[in-house]
Structures are given as structure tokens and as C-alpha cells.
C-alpha positions as CSV (number, residue, x, y, z in Angstrom):
1,M,0.0,0.0,0.0
2,I,1.2,3.5,-0.8
3,I,0.6,5.8,2.1
4,G,0.8,9.5,2.1
5,V,0.7,12.4,4.5
6,P,-2.9,12.9,5.4
7,G,-4.6,15.9,4.0
8,V,-2.0,17.1,1.6
9,G,-0.9,16.3,-2.0
10,S,-2.4,14.5,-4.8
11,E,-3.4,10.9,-5.3
12,P,-0.4,8.6,-5.5
13,Y,0.0,7.1,-9.0
14,G,-3.8,7.1,-9.5
15,R,-4.6,5.4,-6.1
16,E,-7.9,6.3,-4.5
17,R,-7.9,8.9,-1.7
18,S,-9.1,6.2,0.7
19,D,-5.5,4.8,0.5
20,L,-4.1,8.0,2.0
21,C,-4.3,7.1,5.6
22,P,-1.8,6.9,8.4
23,R,-0.4,3.5,9.3
24,P,-1.5,2.1,12.6
25,E,0.9,3.1,15.4
26,S,1.4,-0.6,16.2
27,V,3.3,-1.0,12.9
28,G,6.1,1.3,14.3
29,M,6.3,3.9,11.6
30,I,8.1,7.0,12.8
31,S,6.6,10.5,13.1
32,L,7.2,13.3,10.6
33,D,9.1,15.2,13.3
34,E,11.6,12.4,13.6
35,A,12.2,12.1,9.9
36,V,14.7,13.6,7.5
37,T,14.3,13.9,3.7
38,A,16.4,11.8,1.3
39,R,16.3,13.4,-2.2
40,L,17.3,11.9,-5.5
41,E,17.2,13.8,-8.8
42,S,17.3,11.8,-12.0
43,H,15.9,11.9,-15.5
44,G,14.8,15.5,-14.9
45,A,12.6,14.4,-12.0
46,R,12.9,14.7,-8.2
47,F,12.1,11.9,-5.7
48,E,12.0,12.4,-1.9
49,V,11.4,9.9,0.9
50,L,11.0,10.5,4.7
51,V,13.2,8.4,6.9
52,D,14.9,8.2,10.3
53,P,18.3,9.8,10.0
54,D,20.3,7.0,11.7
55,A,18.6,4.4,9.6
56,A,19.3,6.4,6.5
57,L,23.0,6.4,7.3
58,A,22.9,2.7,8.0
59,I,21.2,2.0,4.7
60,R,23.8,4.1,2.8
61,R,26.6,2.1,4.5
62,G,24.8,-1.2,3.7
63,E,24.5,-2.0,7.5
64,F,20.8,-1.7,8.0
65,E,19.3,-4.9,9.3
66,G,15.9,-3.8,10.6
67,D,12.4,-3.5,9.1
68,L,12.2,-0.6,6.6
69,E,8.6,0.1,7.6
70,D,9.7,0.9,11.1
71,V,12.1,3.7,10.1
72,I,10.1,5.6,7.5
73,A,7.5,8.3,8.1
74,A,5.5,7.4,4.9
75,E,5.4,4.4,2.7
76,D,5.5,6.7,-0.3
77,V,7.7,8.5,-2.7
78,F,7.3,12.2,-3.2
79,E,8.3,14.9,-5.6
80,D,8.1,17.4,-2.8
81,A,7.7,15.8,0.6
82,S,7.0,19.1,2.4
83,R,3.9,19.6,0.2
84,G,3.0,16.0,-0.2
85,D,3.3,16.2,-4.0
86,R,4.1,13.0,-5.8
87,P,6.0,12.5,-9.1
88,A,4.4,11.2,-12.2
89,E,4.1,7.4,-12.3
90,T,5.9,7.4,-15.7
91,D,8.9,9.2,-14.1
92,V,9.0,6.7,-11.3
93,E,8.8,3.7,-13.6
94,A,11.5,5.2,-15.9
95,V,14.0,5.7,-13.1
96,F,13.3,2.7,-10.8
97,D,11.6,0.1,-13.1
98,T,9.0,-0.2,-10.4
99,T,6.4,1.8,-8.6
100,E,6.7,-0.1,-5.3
101,P,7.7,2.3,-2.6
102,L,9.5,-0.2,-0.4
103,D,11.7,-1.0,-3.3
104,I,12.3,2.6,-4.3
105,I,12.9,4.1,-0.8
106,P,16.2,2.4,-0.1
107,E,17.5,3.3,-3.6
108,V,16.6,7.0,-3.0
109,I,18.5,6.9,0.3
110,R,21.5,5.2,-1.1
111,E,21.9,7.2,-4.3
112,G,20.5,10.6,-3.2
113,E,21.3,13.3,-0.6
114,I,20.0,13.4,2.9
115,Q,18.4,16.8,3.7
116,I,18.2,18.0,7.3
117,T,16.9,21.2,8.8
118,A,18.9,23.4,11.1
119,D,16.9,22.1,14.1
120,Q,17.4,18.5,13.1
121,R,21.1,19.1,12.6
122,R,21.5,20.6,16.1
123,E,19.5,17.7,17.6
124,M,21.5,15.1,15.8
125,Q,24.8,16.8,16.7
126,D,23.7,16.8,20.4
127,Q,22.8,13.2,20.3
128,K,26.0,12.2,18.4
129,R,28.1,14.3,20.8
130,K,26.7,12.5,23.8
131,Q,27.2,9.1,22.2
132,L,30.8,10.1,21.3
133,I,31.6,11.3,24.9
134,N,30.1,8.2,26.4
135,T,32.0,6.0,24.0
136,I,35.3,7.7,24.8
137,A,34.6,7.5,28.6
138,R,34.0,3.8,28.3
139,N,37.3,3.1,26.6
140,A,39.7,5.8,27.6
141,I,42.1,6.1,30.5
142,N,44.4,8.8,32.0
143,P,48.0,7.4,31.5
144,Q,49.3,10.0,34.0
145,M,47.0,8.7,36.7
146,D,47.9,5.0,36.7
147,G,45.3,4.2,34.1
148,A,42.4,5.8,35.9
149,P,39.3,6.4,33.7
150,H,38.2,9.8,32.6
151,P,34.7,10.7,33.8
152,P,32.3,11.8,30.9
153,D,32.0,15.3,32.3
154,R,35.8,15.7,32.1
155,I,35.8,14.6,28.5
156,E,32.9,16.9,27.6
157,S,34.7,19.8,29.2
158,A,37.9,19.1,27.4
159,L,36.2,18.6,24.1
160,S,34.6,22.0,24.4
161,E,38.1,23.5,24.5
162,T,38.9,22.1,21.1
163,D,37.9,22.9,17.6
164,F,36.4,19.5,17.1
165,R,32.9,19.5,15.7
166,I,30.7,16.5,15.5
167,D,29.4,15.5,12.1
168,P,25.7,14.6,12.5
169,M,25.8,12.6,9.3
170,D,28.7,10.3,10.1
171,T,28.9,7.5,12.6
172,V,30.4,8.0,16.1
173,E,33.0,5.2,15.3
174,N,34.3,7.1,12.3
175,Q,34.8,10.3,14.4
176,I,36.5,8.8,17.5
177,D,40.1,9.1,16.1
178,D,39.6,12.7,15.2
179,A,38.1,13.5,18.6
180,L,41.0,11.8,20.4
181,D,43.5,13.8,18.3
182,A,41.7,17.0,19.4
183,L,41.6,15.9,23.0
184,R,45.3,14.9,23.5
185,P,46.6,18.4,23.7
186,V,44.0,19.2,26.4
187,I,44.1,16.1,28.6
188,P,46.3,13.0,28.7
189,I,44.2,10.3,27.2
190,R,44.4,7.0,25.4
191,F,42.2,4.0,24.6
192,E,43.1,0.9,26.5
193,E,41.6,-2.4,27.8
194,V,42.2,-3.6,31.3
195,T,42.3,-7.1,32.8
196,M,40.7,-7.4,36.2
197,A,40.4,-10.4,38.6
198,A,37.5,-10.7,40.9
199,Q,37.2,-13.2,43.8
200,I,33.6,-13.9,45.1
201,P,32.9,-15.7,48.3
202,A,30.9,-18.9,48.1
203,D,27.7,-17.3,49.5
204,H,27.4,-15.0,46.5
205,A,29.4,-16.9,43.8
206,G,26.5,-18.5,42.0
207,S,24.7,-15.3,41.0
208,A,27.7,-13.0,41.0
209,Q,29.8,-15.0,38.5
210,A,27.0,-15.0,36.0
211,Q,26.9,-11.2,36.0
212,I,30.7,-10.7,36.1
213,R,31.3,-13.0,33.1
214,Q,28.9,-10.9,31.0
215,F,30.8,-7.7,31.8
216,G,33.6,-8.3,29.4
217,D,35.7,-11.1,27.9
218,L,36.2,-13.9,30.4
219,V,39.9,-14.8,30.2
220,R,40.0,-17.4,33.0
221,E,37.9,-18.7,35.8
222,E,38.3,-21.2,38.6
223,W,36.1,-22.5,41.4
224,Q,37.9,-22.9,44.7
225,N,37.6,-25.7,47.2
226,D,35.8,-23.5,49.6
227,G,33.1,-22.7,47.0
228,S,34.4,-19.3,46.1
229,W,34.9,-18.2,42.5
230,I,37.7,-16.3,40.8
231,G,37.2,-14.8,37.4
232,V,39.6,-12.8,35.2
233,V,37.8,-10.4,32.8
234,E,39.0,-8.1,30.1
235,F,37.0,-5.0,29.2
236,P,37.4,-1.3,28.1
237,A,39.5,0.6,30.7
238,G,36.9,3.3,31.2
239,L,34.6,0.8,32.8
240,Q,36.8,0.1,35.8
241,N,34.7,2.0,38.3
242,D,31.6,0.2,37.0
243,F,33.3,-3.1,37.5
244,Y,34.2,-2.3,41.1
245,E,30.6,-1.4,41.7
246,L,29.3,-4.5,40.1
247,V,31.5,-6.8,42.2
248,S,30.6,-5.0,45.4
249,E,26.9,-5.1,44.6
250,Q,26.9,-8.7,43.6
251,S,29.0,-9.8,46.6
252,A,27.4,-7.6,49.3
253,G,30.7,-5.8,49.6
254,E,32.6,-9.1,50.3
255,G,34.2,-9.5,46.9
256,E,37.8,-8.6,46.0
257,V,39.1,-7.0,42.8
258,K,42.7,-6.9,41.5
259,K,44.0,-5.3,38.4
260,I,46.1,-7.7,36.3
261,R,49.2,-5.8,35.0
262,D,50.9,-8.6,33.0
263,E,50.2,-12.1,31.9
264,D,52.2,-13.6,34.7
265,D,49.6,-12.3,37.1
266,I,46.8,-14.1,35.4
267,R,46.6,-17.1,37.7
268,T,44.2,-18.3,40.4
269,Q,45.3,-19.1,43.9
């Protein structure tokens, strides 16, 4: 079914007006306020679709694995999405060899340009900036403070002192290296993983070990004769404080944690 924006535009490719109705909310289609416009111009015609910005980027990179109907605001192809105008069916057929919107929408996104308003750009920048800061905080340490993690607010403050500007149309992963380059003159920082050993008393070992082994990559584990459990876990260095809190919470404060500094230390006792 071709679905348009209620109350605007002309009939889609000769469909009856009764087809122009919003999809049920249970289907998961996003709202117009959440969508950005992807625009493709070809054969003298213009084609626009309304899509979630993050999903649009994933589709362009060939990484989208979700349901297309959940990330679009209209199951339709427009000539001008802001007015609800639709292109001629002959133009659609000439460019895409089909008039099926769900086949056309990904092609418009992949081959066209993604249009965003100033407000959408600011909102996307804010979201990406928070994601970037949290990602750095999870993985980075202060090499001048014995590998202590940097709190997110410290990273945010340091980043504000640089010329780095987040690109709302690129992934956080693609921008981390540039952000780190900008941060290094401001604060001592590097990405690192740590290896931590946790020993849990027998009274708490059963439930605690299940939580701890999910925290990172379990390098080694051993059950002791007294029923206690020792596990060695590797994870991003910025999560050290979270790991201490997890062990304390799961062991009622009776667990012990030790940072493993070299392979010779990776042993159980």
C-alpha cells in the first residue's frame, strides 16, 4: 500500500484517496518530526522519501538490518515531501523500473542526498556528541593517573576547549580518532583495555559470577575448594569503576578485585 501524508498532496499514482491514511501506530512507523528527507534527482525528476536519520546512514553504508517500515514516516515516494506532491508514475517507472515504494525508498536513500533542517542538525549533533563522549569515557584512561578512567564530564569539558565539531551525518565510530587527536593536547588520554580479577565468596558466587562473566571477555575462571569463584575479565578501561561497583553489589561488599598488569599475574590461587 502507498501511504501519504494525510490531508496534503495529490493521489499517489492514481490510487484512491481512501488509500491516503496513516499507518496504525502498532506498525512502528516514525513520526514526521523524527524524519529527514532523502532526495534523488534523476531523468529530470525529483524523488523524496522520509526516513529516520540514523537508519538512513545505516542504509547508505549497507549496514541496515531492521524493518524498513519501522524507520520511515510514509510508505510513499514524493516529488516534494513538504507539500505531499508525488511524481508522475511514468517518471517513477522510468527511473526505478517499479512503482513499489518499499523497493524505491532504499535506492533514493543510497543514491540521493539526505536533507536535514537546522533544528534537526542541532539535535543530531547533540545526540552524536553525547554518544561520542560516552564511548570515549567507556574506553579511555588517563595514562598519567595510573590508568584511571576519565569521567564523561571531564571529556565533555575538554572537548569544548577544542575545535572538534561532530558531524551529525557520520557514525560515532568514524569520528573517534579525530576526537582523540583533538583531546590529546588538552588532557592525557588513550584507549586501552584492562584485565581485572574478581574473587567472590561462596555465599554469592553463584549469581555474581553470571553477572561478572557478562561484563567483558572472560579470560579465565576457577572454582575454589571453599566454593568461592575467581574470574579474570578483560574490558574497556573506562569501565573500571563500573566493574568495582558490580563486584561490590553482587557480593554484598565481600568480593575482592585486583588489576592484572601482566600475563604472569593471570593465575588463580
